[in-house]
C-alpha positions, 0 to 999 in steps of 0.5 A, spaced: 786 311 495 783 306 499 785 300 495 792 302 496 791 302 504 788 295 504 793 292 499 799 292 504 795 287 508 793 281 502 796 275 505 796 277 512 793 272 517 787 275 519 780 277 516 779 284 512 772 287 513 770 294 510 764 297 514 761 304 513 755 308 513 750 307 507 752 309 500 759 310 502 762 307 497 763 300 500 761 296 494 765 300 489 771 300 494 770 292 494 770 291 486 776 296 485 780 291 490 777 285 487 779 287 480 786 289 483 786 282 486 785 279 479 791 283 476 795 281 481 794 274 478 789 271 484 784 266 482 777 269 483 776 262 487 780 265 492 776 271 493 770 271 497 765 277 496 758 277 500 753 282 500 749 282 506 744 287 505 740 281 501 733 279 506 736 272 505 741 274 510 736 278 514 737 274 521 744 271 519 748 269 526 755 269 526 755 261 526 751 261 520 756 266 517 762 261 519 758 256 515 757 259 509 765 261 509 767 254 510 762 252 504 765 257 500 773 256 501 772 248 501 
């Protein structure tokens, strides 16, 4: 149901962010969405997915997130 609600916004010129409380199914929904996108013949290098629960991102700033995204999309 959630994936179907997100699909109409694919290709729209804004960032989609999936948020929610711990263990609410965000990762599951994201993986389902990624699989749906792959089924729509969207290549993996067009999909940017990062899990920010790692200690690596503990002190992450907006500036650093933008830098990471720029590196991934270049």
